[in-house]
Residue, then its C-alpha position, 0 to 999 in steps of 0.5 A: m702190734r700187728r704183723n709186718q708193722v715197722v716199729n720204732i726200736s724205742e717203742f718196742s723196748t717200751w712195749t717189752l718193758k711194760i709186758s715184763s713189768q705186768r708179769q712181775k706184778v702178777t707174780a708179786d700179787s700171787v705171792k702176797a695173796g698167800g694160799s690162793g693157789r694162783l702162784q701154784k697154777m703159774g708153776s705148772k709142769d708145762t711152764t717149769q718144764l719138769d716133765l721134759n725129757y729126751r728118752s727117745s733121743s739118739l743122744s740117750l743110751d740105756i744099756t740096763k734095759g730101763s731097770s733104773v728109776l732114772q732113765a737115759g734122757d731124763r734131767a739129771p738128779d740133784a742132791l745136797l752133798s755132805d760137804g754142803t755143795w750141790l751135785s748140780d754144781f758139779y754138772r755145771g760146765v761144758h764137760f760130760s759128768v760121770v756119776m758113779f759110786v765109791k767102788n769105781e774109783g779106778l774107772a773114775n781116774k781112768l776116764n778123767s785121764r783119758f778125756n783130759g778135762a772133757v769128762k769129770s767123774v764124781l764118786l758118791d757114797s751109796i746114800y745118794a743111790a736113791y737119787f739115781g735108782n741103783e748104785q750098781y750103775i754108772y750115769i753119764i750126764r751130758p753138758d746140757g744137764y740131761t742123763g746121756m747114758i746109764a750102764p752097769s758098773d762093769s761096762e767100761a768099754e761101752l762107757i768109753s765108746y759112748l764118750d768117744g762118740y762125742l769127744m773124738y777131738n781128744q784122739l786127733 
């Protein structure tokens, strides 16, 4: 198609379907080919966006001075939990997720009640600390699935301040 060309909508939908079908055929052929490596080439870091991060964004705050493997602005880690669910299932939704480890149960309850459903806290066993880098920290996961804040577990005021900045409607 040429630029500024008027196209009949049925012709355009036929063209779109043809392109989609071609991509599906290439993918299916790559799978059938086995170890040829074509499918792996299609799944590069550029196409999967696994190297995408927002570390320099104003939405990312790390008050640990970057001492964690996971950094604010990175995609939130996922893990299969002992009950058979995935951590990413907990992130799903329009709420902020606060990931902390068992010793912070009081803070988890305080955040959940203060933000009335806009924040959900999950308490993990220390076995899951390897996914995050340090069980001494608390991790706020934004609704878009990226880490918004990393803070030491004794930083209650900073955590509340960060969340208040995005959830001011609860105070009106």
